[in-house]
C-alpha positions as CSV (number, residue, x, y, z in Angstrom):
1,M,-107.0,-38.0,-151.4
2,E,-106.6,-37.5,-155.2
3,V,-106.1,-34.1,-156.6
4,Y,-107.5,-33.1,-160.0
5,G,-107.1,-29.8,-161.7
6,I,-106.6,-27.6,-164.7
7,G,-103.2,-26.0,-165.0
8,A,-102.2,-24.4,-161.7
9,I,-105.6,-24.8,-160.1
10,A,-106.0,-28.1,-158.1
11,V,-109.2,-29.2,-156.5
12,P,-109.0,-32.0,-153.8
13,I,-111.7,-34.6,-154.2
14,P,-112.9,-35.9,-150.8
15,K,-112.9,-39.7,-150.4
16,E,-114.4,-39.9,-146.9
17,P,-118.1,-39.0,-146.1
18,R,-116.7,-37.0,-143.2
19,D,-114.7,-34.9,-145.6
20,E,-117.9,-34.1,-147.6
21,R,-119.8,-33.3,-144.4
22,E,-117.0,-31.0,-143.2
23,A,-116.8,-29.2,-146.6
24,C,-120.6,-28.7,-146.6
25,A,-120.5,-27.3,-143.0
26,Q,-117.6,-25.0,-144.0
27,F,-119.6,-23.8,-147.1
28,E,-122.7,-23.2,-144.9
29,A,-120.5,-21.2,-142.4
30,L,-119.2,-19.1,-145.2
31,L,-122.7,-18.2,-146.4
32,I,-123.9,-17.5,-142.9
33,Q,-120.9,-15.2,-142.4
34,K,-121.6,-13.3,-145.6
35,L,-125.3,-13.0,-144.5
36,L,-124.2,-11.6,-141.1
37,E,-121.9,-9.1,-142.9
38,A,-124.7,-8.0,-145.2
39,M,-127.1,-7.6,-142.3
40,D,-124.5,-5.5,-140.4
41,R,-124.1,-3.1,-143.4
42,T,-127.8,-2.3,-143.1
43,V,-127.5,-1.0,-139.5
44,P,-127.4,2.8,-139.3
45,R,-124.2,4.1,-137.9
46,S,-123.7,7.2,-135.7
47,T,-121.3,9.8,-137.0
48,L,-120.5,10.7,-133.4
49,F,-118.2,7.7,-133.0
50,P,-116.7,6.8,-136.4
51,R,-115.8,3.2,-137.0
52,K,-112.1,2.3,-137.0
53,R,-110.3,-0.4,-138.9
54,A,-109.6,-2.4,-135.7
55,E,-113.4,-2.5,-135.0
56,E,-114.1,-3.6,-138.5
57,F,-111.5,-6.3,-138.3
58,Y,-112.9,-7.5,-134.9
59,R,-116.5,-7.5,-136.4
60,L,-115.3,-9.7,-139.3
61,M,-113.6,-12.1,-136.9
62,W,-116.7,-12.2,-134.7
63,F,-119.0,-12.9,-137.7
64,E,-116.7,-15.7,-138.8
65,A,-116.7,-17.3,-135.3
66,V,-120.5,-17.0,-134.9
67,A,-121.0,-18.5,-138.4
68,E,-118.7,-21.4,-137.7
69,E,-120.5,-22.2,-134.4
70,V,-123.9,-21.9,-136.0
71,A,-122.9,-24.3,-138.9
72,K,-121.3,-26.7,-136.4
73,E,-124.5,-26.9,-134.4
74,G,-126.6,-27.8,-137.5
75,G,-126.8,-24.4,-139.1
76,V,-129.8,-23.4,-141.1
77,G,-130.0,-26.8,-142.9
78,L,-128.2,-25.7,-146.1
79,G,-125.1,-27.8,-145.4
80,E,-127.2,-30.9,-144.8
81,R,-129.2,-30.3,-148.0
82,L,-126.0,-29.7,-150.0
83,L,-124.6,-33.0,-148.6
84,Q,-127.7,-34.9,-149.6
85,Y,-127.4,-33.4,-153.1
86,L,-123.7,-34.3,-153.4
87,Q,-124.4,-37.9,-152.2
88,G,-127.1,-38.4,-154.7
89,A,-130.1,-38.1,-152.5
90,K,-131.9,-35.5,-154.6
91,V,-135.2,-35.8,-152.7
92,F,-136.2,-32.4,-151.4
93,S,-139.3,-31.8,-149.3
94,R,-141.3,-28.6,-149.7
Protein backbone atom coordinates (compact mmCIF):
# COMPACT_ATOMS: atom_id res chain seq x y z
CA MET A 1 0.00 0.00 0.00
CA GLU A 2 1.45 3.35 -1.00
CA VAL A 3 1.11 6.36 1.23
CA TYR A 4 0.76 9.87 -0.14
CA GLY A 5 0.42 12.99 1.93
CA ILE A 6 1.18 16.63 2.54
CA GLY A 7 3.61 17.33 5.34
CA ALA A 8 2.78 15.27 8.41
CA ILE A 9 -0.61 14.15 7.06
CA ALA A 10 -0.42 10.80 5.27
CA VAL A 11 -3.34 9.17 3.49
CA PRO A 12 -3.13 5.46 2.60
CA ILE A 13 -4.29 4.68 -0.92
CA PRO A 14 -6.08 1.29 -1.04
CA LYS A 15 -4.85 -1.09 -3.74
CA GLU A 16 -7.30 -3.93 -3.26
CA PRO A 17 -11.04 -3.73 -4.01
CA ARG A 18 -11.59 -5.32 -0.60
CA ASP A 19 -9.85 -2.33 1.03
CA GLU A 20 -12.16 0.09 -0.81
CA ARG A 21 -15.23 -1.91 0.19
CA GLU A 22 -14.12 -2.02 3.82
CA ALA A 23 -13.38 1.72 3.85
CA CYS A 24 -16.83 2.47 2.40
CA ALA A 25 -18.49 0.22 5.00
CA GLN A 26 -16.56 1.96 7.79
CA PHE A 27 -17.59 5.36 6.46
CA GLU A 28 -21.22 4.25 6.31
CA ALA A 29 -20.96 2.92 9.88
CA LEU A 30 -19.62 6.28 11.03
CA LEU A 31 -22.52 8.14 9.41
CA ILE A 32 -25.06 5.71 10.89
CA GLN A 33 -23.46 6.17 14.32
CA LYS A 34 -23.71 9.96 14.04
CA LEU A 35 -27.33 9.59 12.93
CA LEU A 36 -28.13 7.44 15.97
CA GLU A 37 -26.43 9.94 18.27
CA ALA A 38 -28.39 12.83 16.75
CA MET A 39 -31.64 10.89 17.11
CA ASP A 40 -30.82 10.09 20.74
CA ARG A 41 -30.36 13.79 21.52
CA THR A 42 -33.97 14.44 20.47
CA VAL A 43 -35.40 12.04 23.07
CA PRO A 44 -36.77 13.94 26.09
CA ARG A 45 -34.93 13.08 29.30
CA SER A 46 -36.40 12.84 32.77
CA THR A 47 -34.88 15.03 35.45
CA LEU A 48 -35.81 12.39 38.01
CA PHE A 49 -32.82 10.25 37.02
CA PRO A 50 -30.04 12.44 35.62
CA ARG A 51 -27.71 10.88 33.08
CA LYS A 52 -24.24 9.96 34.23
CA ARG A 53 -20.98 9.89 32.31
CA ALA A 54 -20.83 6.11 32.43
CA GLU A 55 -24.26 5.88 30.83
CA GLU A 56 -23.25 8.37 28.13
CA PHE A 57 -20.09 6.37 27.43
CA TYR A 58 -22.09 3.14 27.26
CA ARG A 59 -24.59 4.71 24.85
CA LEU A 60 -21.81 5.89 22.54
CA MET A 61 -20.25 2.42 22.54
CA TRP A 62 -23.64 0.85 21.87
CA PHE A 63 -24.34 3.24 18.97
CA GLU A 64 -20.93 2.39 17.51
CA ALA A 65 -21.57 -1.36 17.76
CA VAL A 66 -25.05 -1.08 16.24
CA ALA A 67 -23.77 1.10 13.41
CA GLU A 68 -20.97 -1.36 12.59
CA GLU A 69 -23.41 -4.28 12.51
CA VAL A 70 -25.89 -2.39 10.32
CA ALA A 71 -23.14 -1.38 7.88
CA LYS A 72 -21.74 -4.94 7.84
CA GLU A 73 -25.15 -6.34 6.90
CA GLY A 74 -25.55 -3.98 3.97
CA GLY A 75 -26.41 -0.78 5.78
CA VAL A 76 -28.66 1.76 4.16
CA GLY A 77 -26.94 1.50 0.77
CA LEU A 78 -24.69 4.50 1.17
CA GLY A 79 -21.50 2.44 1.37
CA GLU A 80 -22.34 0.57 -1.83
CA ARG A 81 -23.16 3.82 -3.66
CA LEU A 82 -19.91 5.37 -2.48
CA LEU A 83 -18.00 2.29 -3.64
CA GLN A 84 -19.64 2.50 -7.07
CA TYR A 85 -18.69 6.15 -7.30
CA LEU A 86 -15.09 5.48 -6.28
CA GLN A 87 -14.78 2.66 -8.80
CA GLY A 88 -16.02 4.88 -11.60
CA ALA A 89 -19.54 3.47 -11.97
CA LYS A 90 -21.29 6.81 -11.70
CA VAL A 91 -24.68 5.48 -12.74
CA PHE A 92 -27.28 6.29 -10.11
CA SER A 93 -30.89 5.20 -10.38
CA ARG A 94 -33.60 7.48 -9.08
